[in-house]
Structures are given as C-alpha cells and as structure tokens.
C-alpha positions in Angstrom: 56.3 -69.2 -45.2 56.9 -67.1 -42.2 56.5 -64.0 -44.2 53.2 -65.2 -45.7 51.9 -66.1 -42.2 53.0 -62.7 -40.9 51.3 -60.8 -43.7 48.1 -62.9 -43.2 48.1 -62.2 -39.5 48.6 -58.5 -40.0 45.9 -58.4 -42.6 43.5 -60.3 -40.4 44.2 -58.0 -37.4 43.6 -55.0 -39.6 40.3 -56.3 -40.8 39.3 -57.1 -37.1 40.3 -53.6 -36.0 38.3 -52.0 -38.7 35.2 -54.0 -37.9 35.6 -53.2 -34.2 36.0 -49.4 -34.9 33.0 -49.6 -37.2 30.8 -51.1 -34.4 32.0 -48.5 -31.9 31.3 -45.7 -34.4 27.8 -47.0 -34.9 27.2 -47.2 -31.2 28.4 -43.7 -30.7 26.3 -42.3 -33.4 23.2 -44.0 -32.1 23.8 -42.7 -28.6 24.3 -39.2 -29.9 21.1 -39.2 -32.0 19.2 -40.6 -29.0 20.3 -37.8 -26.7 19.5 -35.2 -29.3 16.1 -36.6 -29.9 15.3 -36.8 -26.2 16.1 -33.1 -25.8 14.0 -32.0 -28.6 10.8 -33.7 -27.4 8.6 -32.7 -24.5 8.9 -35.4 -21.9 5.7 -37.0 -20.9 5.2 -37.0 -17.1 2.7 -39.3 -15.5 1.4 -37.9 -12.2 0.3 -40.1 -9.3 -3.4 -40.3 -8.6 -2.9 -38.2 -5.4 -1.1 -35.5 -7.3 -3.8 -35.3 -9.9 -6.5 -34.9 -7.2 -4.5 -32.1 -5.6 -4.0 -30.3 -8.9 -7.7 -30.5 -9.6 -8.4 -29.0 -6.2 -6.0 -26.1 -6.7 -7.4 -25.4 -10.2 -10.9 -25.2 -8.7 -9.8 -22.9 -5.9 -8.0 -20.6 -8.4 -11.0 -20.5 -10.6 -13.3 -19.6 -7.7 -11.0 -16.9 -6.4 -12.7 -13.4 -6.8 -10.9 -10.6 -8.5 -9.4 -9.0 -5.4 -8.0 -5.6 -4.5 -4.7 -5.2 -2.8 -5.0 -7.2 0.3 -2.8 -8.7 2.9 -3.0 -12.5 3.2 -1.8 -14.5 6.1 -1.0 -18.2 6.1 0.1 -20.2 9.1 2.9 -22.8 8.8 4.0 -24.4 12.1 2.4 -21.5 14.0 4.6 -19.0 12.1 2.9 -16.3 10.1 3.8 -15.2 6.6 2.6 -11.8 5.5 2.6 -10.8 1.9 0.9 -8.4 -0.5 -0.9 -9.7 -3.5 -2.3 -7.6 -6.3 -4.5 -9.3 -8.9 -6.2 -6.3 -10.4 -5.1 -4.3 -13.5 -3.5 -0.9 -13.0 -6.0 0.5 -15.4 -9.7 0.3 -15.3 -11.4 -1.8 -17.8 -14.9 -0.7 -16.8 -16.6 2.2 -15.0 -15.1 2.2 -11.5 -17.9 4.5 -10.2 -20.6 2.0 -11.0 -22.7 1.3 -7.9 -21.4 4.4 -6.0 -24.0 6.2 -3.8 -23.5 9.9 -4.5 -26.6 11.6 -3.4 -25.0 13.2 -0.4 -21.6 14.0 -1.9 -20.2 17.3 -3.0 -20.5 17.3 -6.8 -17.5 19.6 -7.4 -15.2 17.5 -5.3 -16.5 14.2 -6.8 -16.1 15.4 -10.4 -12.6 16.7 -9.6 -11.6 13.3 -8.3 -13.1 11.4 -11.2 -11.4 13.6 -13.7 -8.1 13.3 -12.0 -8.2 9.5 -11.8 -8.9 9.2 -15.5 -8.5 5.5 -16.5 -6.5 4.5 -13.4 -7.9 1.7 -11.3 -8.1 3.4 -7.9 -10.1 5.2 -5.4 -10.2 8.7 -4.0 -11.7 9.6 -0.6 -12.1 13.3 0.2 -12.9 14.4 3.7 -13.8 17.6 5.6 -11.3 17.2 8.5 -13.2 19.6 10.8 -16.2 17.3 10.9 -15.4 13.9 9.5 -17.9 14.3 6.6 -16.9 12.4 3.5 -17.3 14.9 0.6 -16.6 12.3 -2.1 -15.8 8.6 -2.2 -15.0 7.5 -5.8 -15.0 3.7 -6.4 -16.7 2.8 -3.2 -16.1 -0.9 -3.7 -12.3 -0.3 -3.4 -12.6 2.4 -0.7 -14.6 0.2 1.6 -12.5 -3.0 1.0 -10.1 -4.6 3.5 -7.4 -2.2 2.3 -3.8 -2.8 1.5 -0.3 -2.6 3.0 0.1 1.1 3.9 3.7 1.1 2.8 5.4 4.4 3.8 2.2 6.1 4.9 2.6 4.0 8.1 5.5 6.4 8.9 3.0 9.1 10.0 1.8 6.9 12.8 5.3 5.9 13.8 6.5 9.5 13.8 3.6 10.6 16.0 4.3 7.7 18.4 8.0 8.5 18.7 7.3 12.2 19.2 4.7 11.3 21.9 7.2 9.1 23.7 9.8 11.8 23.6 12.3 9.6 21.8 12.9 12.3 19.1 12.1 15.8 18.1 12.1 16.9 14.5 15.7 18.0 14.8 17.0 14.8 16.4 19.7 13.3 14.2 19.3 9.5 14.2 22.5 7.6 13.2 21.8 5.2 10.4 25.2 3.5 10.0 28.7 4.9 9.7 28.7 8.7 9.6 25.2 8.8 8.0 22.4 10.4 10.0 19.1 12.1 9.4 16.4 14.1 11.2 12.6 13.6 11.1 11.9 16.3 8.6 14.2 14.8 5.9 13.2 11.2 6.8 9.5 12.0 6.2 10.2 14.1 3.1 12.4 11.4 1.5 10.6 8.5 3.2 13.8 7.0 4.6 13.2 3.4 5.6 16.3 2.9 7.8 15.3 5.9 9.9 11.8 4.5 10.7 13.1 1.0 11.2 15.4 2.5 13.9 12.4 4.3 15.5 10.4 1.1 15.4 13.0 -0.9 17.2 13.5 1.8 19.7 9.8 2.0 20.5 9.2 -1.8 20.4 6.1 -3.6 19.2 3.9 -2.9 22.2 4.1 0.9 21.9 4.0 0.9 18.2 0.8 -1.2 18.3 -0.7 0.9 21.1 -0.4 4.2 19.2 -1.5 2.6 15.9 -4.8 1.6 17.6 -5.1 5.0 19.2 -4.9 6.5 15.7 -7.7 4.2 14.4 -5.8 1.4 12.7 -7.4 -2.0 13.0 -10.9 -0.6 13.7 -13.7 0.8 11.6 -13.2 4.4 10.7 -16.7 5.1 9.6 -20.0 5.6 11.5 -22.6 3.2 10.1 -21.1 3.1 6.6 -22.4 -0.2 5.0 -19.8 -2.7 3.8 -16.8 -0.9 5.4 -14.1 -3.4 6.5 -11.6 -3.4 9.3 -8.2 -3.8 7.6 -5.6 -5.7 9.6 -3.3 -4.8 12.5 -1.5 -7.9 13.9 -1.7 -8.6 17.6 1.9 -9.6 17.6 5.2 -8.6 16.0 5.8 -10.2 12.6 8.7 -12.7 12.6 12.3 -11.5 12.6 12.9 -13.2 9.2 10.3 -10.9 7.7 11.9 -7.8 9.3 10.1 -7.7 12.7 8.9 -4.4 14.1 11.4 -2.5 12.0 9.7 -3.5 8.7 6.3 -2.9 10.3 7.3 0.7 10.9 9.0 1.4 7.5 6.9 -0.6 5.0 3.9 -1.4 7.0 4.7 -5.1 6.6 2.0 -7.3 8.0 -0.5 -4.4 8.2 -3.5 -3.6 6.0 -4.9 -0.1 6.2 -8.1 1.1 4.5 -8.4 4.5 2.7 -11.0 5.5 5.3 -8.6 4.7 8.2 -5.8 6.6 6.6 -8.1 9.5 5.8 -9.3 9.7 9.5 -5.8 9.8 10.8 -4.7 12.5 8.4 -7.9 14.4 9.2 -6.9 14.3 12.9 -3.4 15.7 12.0 -5.1 18.4 9.9 -7.6 19.5 12.6 -5.2 19.5 15.6 -6.0 16.1 17.1 -9.7 15.2 16.9 -10.3 11.7 15.5 -13.8 11.9 14.0 -15.9 9.0 12.9 -16.2 9.4 9.2 -19.7 9.8 7.9 -21.0 9.5 4.4 -24.4 11.2 3.9 -26.5 9.5 1.3 -29.5 11.8 1.2 -30.5 15.5 1.4 -32.0 14.8 4.8 -28.8 13.3 6.2 -26.9 16.4 4.9 -29.4 18.7 6.6 -29.2 16.9 9.9 -25.5 16.2 9.8 -23.6 16.5 13.1 -19.9 15.5 13.6 -19.2 12.6 15.9 -16.0 12.4 17.9 -14.3 9.1 18.2 -11.6 10.2 20.5 -9.3 13.2 21.2 -5.6 12.5 20.4 -3.0 14.3 22.4 -1.0 15.3 19.4 -1.6 19.0 19.0 1.8 20.0 20.4 3.7 17.6 18.1 1.8 18.2 14.8 4.2 21.1 13.9 7.1 18.5 14.4 5.8 16.5 11.4 4.4 19.3 9.3 7.7 20.3 7.8 8.4 16.7 6.7 5.0 16.4 5.1 5.4 19.7 3.4 8.9 18.7 2.3 7.6 15.5 0.7 5.5 17.7 -1.6 8.1 20.4 -2.3 11.3 18.3 -2.7 10.6 14.8 -1.6 8.7 11.7 -2.7 5.5 13.6 -3.6 7.1 16.4 -5.7 5.2 15.1 -8.7 2.1 16.8 -7.2 3.5 20.0 -8.8 1.1 22.5 -7.4 1.8 26.2 -7.3 -1.1 27.7 -5.2 -0.6 31.2 -3.8 -2.0 30.6 -0.3 -2.9 27.0 0.0 -0.1 24.8 1.3 -0.3 21.0 0.6 1.2 18.5 3.1 1.2 14.8 2.5 2.9 11.4 2.6 3.4 8.9 -0.1 3.2 5.1 0.0 5.4 4.6 -3.0 5.5 0.9 -3.3 1.8 0.3 -3.8 0.2 3.6 -4.8 -0.8 5.6 -1.7 -0.9 9.3 -1.2 -2.6 10.9 1.8 -2.6 14.7 2.2 -4.4 17.8 3.3 -4.7 21.4 2.2 -3.5 23.7 4.9 -6.2 26.3 4.3 -9.2 27.3 6.5 -7.9 25.0 9.3 -7.4 22.1 6.9 -10.4 22.5 4.7 -10.0 19.1 2.8 -8.2 15.9 3.2 -7.6 13.7 0.1 -6.5 10.1 0.1 -5.7 8.4 -3.2 -5.0 4.6 -3.5 -4.1 3.0 -6.8 -4.6 -0.7 -7.4 -2.0 -2.6 -9.3 1.1 -2.2 -7.2 3.8 -0.7 -9.5 6.7 1.0 -7.7 6.0 4.4 -9.4 2.4 4.6 -8.2 3.1 6.6 -5.0 4.3 9.6 -7.0 1.5 8.9 -9.5 -1.1 9.1 -6.6 0.5 12.4 -5.6 0.2 13.7 -9.2 -3.5 12.7 -9.3 -4.0 14.6 -6.0 -2.4 17.6 -7.5 -4.9 17.6 -10.3 -7.7 17.4 -7.7 -6.4 20.4 -5.7 -5.9 22.3 -8.9 -9.5 21.7 -10.1 -10.9 22.7 -6.7 -8.8 25.8 -6.7 -10.1 26.7 -10.1 -13.6 26.2 -8.9 -13.0 28.5 -5.9 -13.6 25.7 -3.5 -10.9 27.0 -1.1 -12.8 30.3 -0.9 -15.7 28.7 0.8 -16.6 29.9 4.3 -14.5 28.1 6.9 -15.9 26.2 9.9 -16.6 28.5 12.8 -16.3 27.8 16.6 -20.1 27.6 16.6 -20.0 24.9 14.0 -17.6 22.7 16.0 -19.5 23.4 19.2 -22.3 21.3 17.8 -20.1 18.2 17.8 -21.7 15.1 19.4 -19.1 13.2 21.5 -19.4 9.4 21.1 -16.9 6.6 21.8 -13.8 6.1 23.9 -11.3 8.8 25.0 -13.8 11.7 24.7 
C-alpha cells in the first residue's frame, strides 16, 4: 500500500512539474515573440499639440529659406554668441552663374579667362587693377556682392601685417609652437600654419587685431557706389573662448565674414605698396572714359610688404597654393589660400602688380582652397597667352590723377 501511494505521489508530482514547465515555456515563447515583433515594427509616436505646432513653424521657415551662399550666421543664447559657417549651395553650377552680370565696362579678355577657368564650378572671380581700384571683371556678381563667407586662412594676411606693424615679429622671427617646434613668418604663410597665427593673435589681443582689420577694410564696403554690395561681418567683440577666442579669429577667421571685394581691395593695397582704393566697377563706355581712381586711405605698410612677400610667393611655389602650377618667365605670382572653404587671393608681380585675382568657390569642401589656386593659375595662363601682361604699365602721370576721398588720406 505504501509502495502504491509512493508511486502515485511521484507520478502526480511528475505530471504537475510537466504542466508547470509547459506553462513557463509558453510564457517565455510569448515574451520572446513579443520583443522580436516590437523591434521589427516602426513605433508610432504621438506628438503633443505644442510640439506639432513648433514642427509646422520650423517646416515653414526651412521652406522659406532662400538658397544662400556661404554666410556666417550668428545666434544668441543667454547673451553668448555662436558663430558658424553654413553652406547650402552645390559645389557645381546647375545653371549659368553669369546670368544677370553687368559686363559693359569690363575687360573682355579678363572676363573670358575667368569664365573659362571656372568651368562648371559654382564660384566667383573678381579681377582688379591694383594701381587704380578698377574692377576688370566680376564673374557671378550675385555671389561676389553677397555678404561673403568666413575668410579661413586668408585672414592671416591681415594678422601678419598687424603683427609686423606692431613690431611683434619680423619675417625671420621664430615663434615657438610647442616643445622644440618653431616657425618663422615665411613658412607660416606658405604652409598656412594655424598654431603660428593663433599665437600672434593672442599676443596682439582682440583690440589691435580688430583695429588693423578695419584699417584694411574689413567690415566696411569696399566698393564705391556698387549696387547691392554687402558689408560682410567683423564682430565688435572677441568670440567666446569655447570657440577659440582671438586665436581662432586669427587663424581660421572664425566669427568673421569677408566679401570677395574686401579681400581684393586688401590684396590690391599689398600689390601697389599701401594704397587702399575704393573699388569701382564701370558699367558703360562713358564711365570707362571718365574713370578716375578714388583713394580710401593710405596704409603704412610699404616697409613691411617685403616681409610677407616671400611667404605669399612660397605658398605658390611649395605651399598650400602649389596647385596653381604656373611657369611664367617673368611674372611672379604671390597669393594666399583659404583652404577650408575655397578662397584664393593673389596678384601678379608684374608692372607694379598689374592684376589682382580673387577666387571664391561655394560649397565648402576642404580641397577647394587648392582648387581655387588651380583656377587662378588657368586665368593667369590665359592672360599670359593673350599678351595681357605686355600691356603698357601705369605711369606716374596716371596715378597723379587720383582723386583722394575718405578717411586717412
């Protein structure tokens, strides 16, 4: 009897265990399938009414936003400014970028050379006669006259001139950049060394950096009665330390927006020995016939121009602009790239700096600085082949006709 009861109890316990395990197995399998199913489906999220309204407002604002060039936007959060560069345009032109350009008063040889060199790139070329401030060609005038873009490493020209003017450095001064590493101005310009110019910026301080930048025409109109020209941006205070402070302003041009005309006017002053001209863009045969240069201000940079010339020449021969690849017999090209966003500003050192060329490419790829230099090389080659550099140079009698207008005359 005992044995039968024992067998019966064990049998019953076994049946109960099997039933219990079966239920657990079913529960586990259900849970696993439920997890797998949830992962495979896209979850449905219900937004609050407030969130839906905000999203509709954002959608409308994005839809209404125009197709912009490279511009510097500033937003304020708790009285702190954020500076950033935003490119919304394609790197390659999808339509005729010369549409709407006013070309009656331009030099046809220079203009055609610029158009051919740009090809299908979405950019602008401004060519200037540095001994008078006359704009010989302005291709894609919509972009050339826009609010500009972060100057990137082209800002280093302004910083170098400021540091030389203050006597902080000469072109041979070795600036220690950490450890045993040091560099002089010539190599820093040629290779566009950021640490070097950050060090100069911190040494100068924002007030002096800003003062000289404005003296060189940044933050003000470069042209004389040129319709639709914009000012660009030069901040009235140092950007926050978390964004790099004055160091980043002097190496990358952080927080600054420079126009092609402003950069062209500055390089023209370097090319002609220190005269900052108002840029003029003749639009008729009568304006060409009656053209007279207008001086904006005289810059006291003549003694220090040779100090930066080797660095600008080095950029073309072995530095960041070596993609220019020119091999002229007598004409030396000097320039400075803005590698990050597609700038190259240069001048041909012939006939007292016969021509200044500024190229800006929209789109913002890191390789566009060298690409802008390459385009400039094609322009110079075309002008050389058309004997442009053999034209009669400006005479003292020509420059004596200058009409002095503006501050610092």
